[in-house]
N, C-alpha and C positions, 0 to 999 in steps of 0.2 A: 504494500500500500504506500502510495506517495505521501510523504509527510508534508504538513502544511507550512512548516517554518521556511522552507526554500521558496515555495510559491508566494508566501507573504512577503518575503524579501524582495522578490521581483515586482510584485504589485506595489510595494512601498516606493520603489524607485520610480515606477511609472507615475504614481500619484504625486510624488515630489516634482517630477518634471512638469506635470499638468498644472500644478499650483504655481510654479515659477513662471511657466509660459503664459498663463492667463493673468496672473497677478502682477507681472512686470511687463505686460505687453505695451509696445509703443502705440500711442494713440493714432499715429499716422498709418498703421497697418490695418487694412480692411478686415472686417469680421470673417469674410470668406478665406482670406489669406491666413488669418489667425487659426481658423479651424483646420485648414489643410495642413499647415505646418505642425499643428498639434498632433494630428494623425500621423504625419510623416516622422515626427520626432519619436513617437511611441514605437513605430515600426523600426526605426533606427536603433533604439534601445533594446528592442527584442532581438534584433540581429546581433548586436554586440553581446548580449547575454547568451545567445545560442553558440556563438563562436567561443566565448569564454568557457562555457560548460563542456565544449568538445576537448578542452585540455585535460579533462578528468581530474579536477581538483579534489583530492581525497579529503581535504578538510571540510568540504561541503557535503560529503556523502550522508552524514547523519541528518543534515537539514532536509535532504530530499528522500531519504530512505534507501540509499544505495546508488551505485553508479547506473544500474539498469533503469532506475526511476529518473535519474538525472538525464539520461539520454532520451527518455520519453519527453521530458520537459524541453530539452534541446530541440527535438523535432517539432513539438507543438509551437514553440516560440518562432521557429522558422516559417511554419505554415501561416500562423497568424500575422507575422510580419509581412509576408507576401500579399495577403489579402489587404492589409492596411496600406501597403505601397500602391496598390491599384486604386484604392480609395483616394489616397493622397494625389495621385496623378489626375484622376477625373475631377476632383474637387478643387484643384489649384486654379486660381484665376488665370485666364488666358489673355486678358487685356492689361496693358501697361497703365498704371495709375496716372491721373492727370498731374501735370507738372513735371513728369519724367520725360526727358528727351528720348524719342522713339528711334534710337539708332539701331542698326541691324544687329549689333552685338550686345544689346542690353542684357540679355539672358544667356550670353555665351561666355564660358563653355558649360555653365551649370546645367542648362536644359539638355543638351545632347549627352552629357555624362549621366544624368539621371535617367534618361530614356534608355541608354545602353545598359545601365545597371538593372533597371526594371525588367527589360526583355530577358537578359541573361538569368536573372533571379527566377522568373516564371518558368523558363525552360528547365533550369536545374531542379526546381521543386517538383515539376511534373516527372522528371527522371527519377527523383528520389522516391516519389510515391508509387512508382511503377514496380511492383514486387516481382514482375516477370524478368526484370533485368538482373543478370547474375551479379553477385557481390563484387567480383574482381573487375567487371565492366562498369559498375556503378561508382566504385570508390574513387577512381581518378577524376571523373567530371565533378564529383561532389567536392573535391578539393578546391574547385574554382569558386566556391562560395566566398572564399577569402578575397578573391579578385572582385566579386560583386560588391563586397563590403568596402573595398578601397574606392571603387567607382562611386559609391553612395557618399563616402566621406568627401571625395572631391566635389561631388554635386552640392553637398551641404556647404562646404567651405567657400565655394565660388558663387553661392546664391546671391542675387541682388539684395541690397540692404532694404529696399522698399518692400521686400517679400518676407525677410526674416533677419532679426538682429542676432547674428551669431555670437556676438560678444556680450549679450545680455545674460542674466542668470541661467535661463534654460539653455541658451546656446553654449555656455561654458560647461554645463553638465553633459551636453552632447559631445563636445570636444573631448572631455575626459573619457566618455564611453568609446569614442573613436580611437583614442590612444590605447585603451584596454583591449579593444577588439583587434586592432592591428598587431599589437604585441602578442596577443593570444594566438592569432593566426600564424605568426612567425614561429612561435614556440611549438605549435602543433606540427608545423611543416619541417622544422629543422632542429628542434632541441629536445622535444618530449621523449622520443624513443631512446636517445642516448642517455638522457638524464635519469631515466627510471628503469632501465633494463638490467636484468641479471642474466648472466650467461650460463647455459647448461649444455651438456652433451647428451645425445640420445644413447641410452643403454640398450633398449629393446623396443621392438614394434610388434605387439601381440595382436594377431587377427582373431576377432571374436565374431559371434553371430550378429551381423549387421552393424558392427562397431569395431573400433580399433583402439587398443590401449597403448599409449606412448609413455615409456618410462624414461625419466631424465635423471642425470646426476649433475650436481652443481660444479661449476668452475669458479671457485671463490666463494663468496657469501651466498647462502641459500635464501630462498624466499621465505619470509615469515608470514604465516596466514592462519586464519581460523576456519574450522569446518564450515562448508557452505559457500565459501568465497570462490571467485574465479579470477583468471588472469588472461592477458593477451599473449598469444604464442606466435612467434615469427621465426620460421625456419630459415637458416642461412644456407640456401641452396637454390639452384636453378628452378624457376617455376613456383617458388614458395615465398615470394617477396612481400606478400601482404600479411599483416597480423590478423589473427582471428581470436575471439574470446571463447574460452572453454572453462567449465567448472573443474576445479581441482578434485580429484577422486581419492587422493592419498590422505593419510592422517597427518596432522601437523608435526608429529614427532618422528615421522619416517625419514630415513636418509635420502630416499628417492622422492621425486616429484612425479605424480601420475596424472595423466589426462585420459579420460575415456571418451572417444569421439565417434559419434554416429555418422555413418556414411550417408550423406544427404545430397552432395553436389560434386562438382569437378574437383574442388580443392580437397575435400575430405576423402574422395576416391583416390586422389593422387597421394595423399598421406598413406593410405592403406597399401597402395600398389608400389610406390616408389621411395618412400621414406626408409632410410637405412641407419643402423647404429653407427655412431661416430660423427654424425653431423652436429654442428653447433646450433643452438636455439636461444633466441632472446625471449625472456619471460618478463612481462611487465604487470605489476599488480602489488598486492592483491586488492580486489574490489568486491563490493557487495555487502549487504547486511542481512543475508538469509541465515540468521543465527538462532538456533533452537534453544540455546542456553539461557536466553532472556525471557522465555515464556514460562507459564505456569507448569507444574509438575505433570499434569495430565495432557498428553499430546497425541495427535494423529498426524502421521506423515503420509502424504499421498503422492506417489511417484508414478508417472506415466512414461513407460519406456526408458529412454536415455535420461529422463528426469530423475532417475535414481542416484545420479552421480553426487549431488550435494549431500544426500543422506548417507551414501557410501563413505564419504569422507568423515562424516560425523560418527557413524557406527564404528569405523576403523579406529577412531580416536577415543571411544568410550573407555572409561576407567571403572575399575571395581568400586562398588559403593554408590554408583549412580542409581538413585532410587526413583527416578521418574517412571511414570506409567505411560508407555509409548506403544502405539500400534503403527506399524509400517504397512501401509496398503500399497502393494506393488502391482500395477495394472499393465498387462502385456496381451498381445494377441494369442500367444501360445507359450508354454513353459520354456521352450528352447530359446526364446528371446529374452528371458529373465537373466540379465547380466549379473554375474557373481552371486547367483542365488544360493549356491551351497555355502559360500563364505558367509553370506548374510545370515542364513539359517543357523549355521554353527555358532556365530558370534552372539546372536540373539538368544540362542538356547542357554548360553551362559549367563544371561541377564534375566532374572526371574520375572521382572515387571514389564518385559518387552515382548511383543508378539508380532509375528510376520504373517501377513495375509496376502496370498497370491490370487489375483483375479485374472482369469484367462477369457478374453472376449470370444474366442473360438468355441469355448465351452458354454457360452451364454452368460458368463459372469462379467457384466459390464461395470465399469467404475462409476457407480451412481450413489448418491447420498443414501438412498433407501437400502442399498446393499451394504454400505458401510455401517449404517445404523443397525442393521440386522447382525452384523459381525460384532459390533460393540456391545449390544445388548443392554445399553443404558442411555441416559439422557445425553444428547450431543452438545448441549450448551455448556457442559462442564469442561470441555476440551479446548485446547488451542490447536489450530489446523495449519499445517505447512504443506503447500502444494507446489509441485514442479513437474511440468509436462506440457503436452500440446495445449495451445490456447483454447481450442474448442472444448477440451476436457475440463481445464481449470475454470473457464468462464461458467460452464454449466454447473459445476460443483459449487462454486462460490454463490451463485444465484440460489441454489437449493439449500445451502447451508444457512443463508440469511433467512430463507423461508422457514427454516426449522428454529429460528430464534437465536442463532449464533451471532454474537456481536461482531461488527466489522473489524474491531481492533484485535480480535482473536483469530483472524484469518490472515495468513502470511503467504505471499506468493513471490516468485522471482520473475520479473518481466524480461526474459532473456532475448530481447530483440534490440538491435542497434541501428536500424534504419527504417 
């Protein structure tokens, strides 16, 4: 669940801009121009926010509920900014105010810069929202969002004074946002990977049913993480140039770092078929706040397919004396797809308060709340629920849990999508 603190922070900045923009408006600026620049300024601030969040600032994860939620906000800010940019364009006065000399260059270069930025922004957002475009083809054009932002900064800085007072209180706030956005873009492009990466070498590539386990050994300092967290993995080899996020499936105290990767597309298929021991890997993280240790003692963990990985890390890290009452509901199509099932069963057998429930859809056992309720045999409102799996499954379960009276703050999910 996205936490409100981060959203409140963004809204507060937008509200401050609106107050400064309206409260210190120049009397010579027309109401239409004032409204248009208000909308444009809010769009500008949302773009700067989106670019800043793309740097993955770990200090803000708690405010948003994890990096996965932060990326959701990053995407939402970009989409809203695009809509507001279009509103700004159509609302902006097209006539030059009386008393201004109507020379040919009175709005040059601001107008063409703004037009170029708007067109490129709309095109890139359409590309971003098209889920049919493969990740490796989407990633490079998405980097052009920084170029769009630079064009918008130039548009703003060259805007005619009769249209907007860039050195007024609200203008200075936008200048500050522009500086933050440009620095964030530069850091994302040229500094972030080197600053936060830890280097590993591949020990083993284990092919499993519809998944691949990659086992890594550290070169130098190892990554420190908590169960349920994830990291970005970038293989230093031909054809593996792009980083991908994966949940860590090893326990925090293991010498090795493990990722269990489902075969979904070209990159994950290449991992399975071409990755070999000895290659170096950059790992950046950890990220995420999918932490079962902060919930009440009665918990239900619901895993759909590869969604078992954060729970796998947690179970591998369980210590004697853990007195939580935990039900792990593991939903798969058939038993052969239940990754590490024997290991999970053996580990949970040693923990008297923990139970493993396997649901096989091919046998008619679908992961539904009514089925979970039947397995629990008690009131559902007394448990905390942790869900990780396909969105269609988790969305349906969340809806039904709320219908059963389970409070929203007792339902925890991981929004493992980054575009």
